[in-house]
N, C-alpha and C positions, 0 to 999 in steps of 0.2 A: 172673958177669955174666948178667943175665936176657936172654932172647931176646925181641925185640919181635915181636908178632903183629898182622897187619892183617886185620880181619874186618868183617862187617856184620851188623846186626840189621835184619830187615824187619818193620815194624809193620803190623798189619792191624786198622784201627779197626773197632769193633763198635757204636759209638754216636756221637752228636754230642760236641763238645768246647766247653767254656765259652769258651776263648780260643785264641789262636794257640799252637801247640806249638813251643817254642823249646828250645835246649839247656838253658836254665835250668829249663824245665818238666820236662824229662827228668831233669835232675840232682836236682831237688826230689823227684821220684817215687822215684829211686834211694835218696836219703837216708831218705825215709819208709819205704821197703821194708826197708832195713837195720835201721832202728830197730824196725819192727814184727816182723820175723822173727828178728833176732839180738840186739836190745836196744840201749839207749841207749849203753852203754859201747863196743860195737862201732862204733856210728856215730861217736863221738868219735875212736876210733882211725882210722877211715876218713878223716875230715876232717883229722886231724893228719898223715896219711901224705902229704898234698900239700905239707907243709913240707919234707920230705926227698926223697921220690920220688913223682912223679906216677904213680899206678897205671894210669891210662888217659886218653886224649884221645878226644873224639868230635865228630862233625860235627853240623850242623843237619840237619833232615829233608831228604832228597833225593828228588825225585819219580821215579817209575818208569813207563816207557811200557808199552804192551801187549805188547811183545816182551821185556820184562825189562831194558831198557837204562836207565841212570841219565842224567838231564839235570842240568846244573849252571848256577848263576847266571852270567849274562854279566858278565865283569869289566870295569871301566872302563878304557878305553885312551885314549891321547893323540890329538889331532888331530880332524879332521872327515872325514865320508865324501865330502865334495866338495873339489875343487881349483879352481885358477884357471880351468880350461877350462869350468867350470859357471857362471861368472859371467853374470848376465843371464838365467838359465833357471829363475827361481823357479817359474813356473807348471808347468814340466815336472818339476822335482826335488822339489817340496813333497810330493806324495803318496808318493814313494819314501822321502823322509826320515822322514815320519810313520810309515810302515809299519815302517821299520828301527828306529826308537826304541822301538817296542812289543815288540821281541824281548827277553825277559827271561831265557830259558833257551836253552842251546846244548848240543849233543851232545858227548860225550867227545872224539871225534876232532878237533873244532874247538878245544876247550879245550886239548888236547894240543899243537896247533900254536902256540897262544899261549905255553904254558909252554916250548916248545922254541925260541921266538924267531922262528918262521917268520911269525907274525902279530904285529905290534907296534903297529899303529895302527888307528883306527876305519875308515879307508879300506880297509885290508887285510882287516879282518874283514867289511866290507860286500862286498868282492869274493869272499870265501870263501862267504858266504851266497848271493850271486847265482849262483855256480858250482853250489851245491847245489840251487838251485831251477830251474836251467835245464833245459828239456826237450830231451832228445837232444843235450845239450851245446851247444845254441844259446840264447844270451841273448835274452830278450824285447826287442823293439825299442821297443814302445810303452810310455811311462812308466806308464800306468795298468795295463797288463798286468804289468809288472815289479813294481809296487807290490802287485798282487793275489797274485803268486807269492811275494813276501816275506811277506805276511800269512798265506799258506797254510803257510809254514814255521813261523811263530809259533803258528798254530792246531794244528799237528801235535805240539807239545810237550805232555807230560802236565801235567795240572792237579793241583797239590798239594792244594788245598782250595777249597771253595765255602762259601757262607753260606746260612742259613735263619733264619726267625724262630720263636721259641718264646714261649709265654705263661707268665709266672711270677709268683708272689706275692713282693713285695719282702721282703727280710730286713734287719733292723736289725743291722749288723755289730758294733755295740757291745754288744748284748744277746743276739745270736743268736736273736731271736724274729721270728715272721712278723707282718706288718702285715695284720690281718684285713680282708677285704673289698676289698683293693686288688690290682689286676693290672697288669702292664705287659709290653710286648713286649721280648724280649731276643734279640740276635743270637747264633746258635750256629754253630760251624764244622763243616763236614762234610769229613773228610779221606779221600782215597784211600790205598791202601797206599803206604808210603814207606820208604826205607832210611836208616839211620844208620851211618856208617862209624866203626869204633873202631880206634884204635891202642893196643894193649894192652901195657903194660910189666910188669904183675903179673897173671899168670893166676889166682892165688888170689882176688884181689879181683874180677876179671871174672866168675868163677864165682858169687860172691856177688851181683854185679849182676844176673845172669840170674835168680837165685832171687828177689831183691828185686822185680824188675819183674813177677813173677808174682802178687804179693800187693797190688798197688796199682793206682790209676787215675791218669790224667793230667789235670792242670788242676782247675778248680773244678766246682761243682755235682755232686760225686760222689754225694751223698745222694739225688739225683733221677735217677740212672742215667747221668750223663754220664761221659766219660773212659774207657770200657771199650775194651780192645784185647787182641789176641793178638800174639805175635811168634815169630820163628824165626831162628836164626843161619844165614846164607847167605853164606859167604865167596866163593862163585863169582860173586856178582852184582857184585863190584867189577870195573870195567873193566880189561882187560889193559893193563899198563904203568903204571897209576896209582901202584902202590907204588914205582916208580922215582923219583917226585917227592916221596915222604914222607921228606925228609931236610933237613938244615940248609942254609939258603941266605940270601942277603942280600935277596932279594925273595920275598914269600910271597903266594899267593892264598889267602885265608881260607876254610876250609870251615865255620867256626863263628865267631860273634861274639866279640870280644875286648875286655876292659877295657884302655884305653890305658895304656902304661907307658913308661919311659925308653928302652926298646930301640928304639922306633919313631922313624924319621926322618919326622916328620909333613909337613914341607915338600915332600918328594919322594915322598909316598905319595898314592894315589888311593883315597878311601874315603867312605862315608856314615856318619853318626852316628845311633844310635837311643837315645832316652831311655826307660827303663822304670822304673815304680814299681808294684810289685805288692803285693797284700795278703798277710798271713800266712795260710798254709793251716792252718785249725783243724779240719779234718774228722775227724782222728784224736784230737782233744783235747777233744771236747765234754764229756766226763765228768771232765776233769781241772781242778779248780778253779784251780790255779796257772797252768795253760796258758791259761785263759780271760782271765787278767789281762795277757797279752802284748798290746802295741799292735796295732792293726789293720793299719797300713801299714809297709812297709819303707822304707829310704832309696832315693832315686832313683839309678839307675845309668846311666852313659853307656857304650854299646857301639859299637865299630866293626863295622859289619854284615858278615855273611858275604858273600863275593863281592868284598870290598875287596882291593886290591893294595897291599901295604905294603913300603916300603923300610926295611930294618933297619940299625942301626948296627954290628951284628956278626951273623954267621950263626946262625940258630936255626930249629927246625922248629915253633915255637909262640911266641905272645906272650900277655900277660895273666896273670891269676891268679884265684883265688877272691877275691871281694869281700865283706867283712863288711857286711851291710845292716841288722843289728839285733843289739843285745847286751842281754840281760836277765840280771842277776846274773853267774854264771859261764858262762852259755850264750850262744852266738852263732848267728846264722842267716847263711848265706852265699849269694851268687849265683855261678853258674858263668860266669866270664868268661875262660876259657882258649880262645883261638882257635888251633887247629893248622891247618896248611895245606899246600899244594903249592908246592914251590920252583921258581923259574925257572932254566933251564939257562944263561941268559946275561942 
């Protein structure tokens, strides 16, 4: 029986990125890297391994603050931050509510309390945040002052990415030729360093992954310098105690987007859906006549977003699967739709 390993790769971006970096972006880069370094046969073996044994699971990019702490997406909880005693106080509570809704990231200590069942509702999460922003243990009395304190908590969270505009010559994706004399503005993403948590079931494949990531770039516009990065393995960056929640459970907090399947009790789950339709990456196939015949677009895939809280019909530590998005002859292109997560203790 193989021993499971929990570790993290910290990515250090060295250039802008064409689009958002998702688990599918990272998985695509891994596949290209395996194909480039080890060959097409090894890539097919890698993809086939998911039918019998999942070699590894990994999270979406997780932001890191200046102290090296990871911040996690705020999970959806039941209820409201207000109760019956707040009725008729709209003018006072509106700025507080608005500030609280803008909180998208929380610290590990807060997420841990949610997973342990200490925090179960929006009201309890609100009270936890208020406790954290209180000065000298004293809660702000003025609504505007409290709203400002909550905003300061949100502002203290690390920013995963920002945006900038670049000028680019349009490319005809059908012919891979430039449209001479035409320019347009294109949004590029600027990422800070981020972590990706890996649950490794097969150390041999994980070693190949680290090799593969050294010979590729992430996302599009690679030929104009986008998508460059460095990375290092840093197991110590994983928060203490997080590994205790990497186990089978009937409720999961997703660390990565998942393709919905029959294991999910959708009616009793809290989630957001993201639709994604991506183009085929042809950057390594420009000189392959057969590869250029591959269609431009893959099939649209629906994902349950990371940060969702899923109720499962039976205990598991992950949901979803690889999703075939394009088939050409005997070859298939897959999207990474396996969402592994943290289980609730109750």
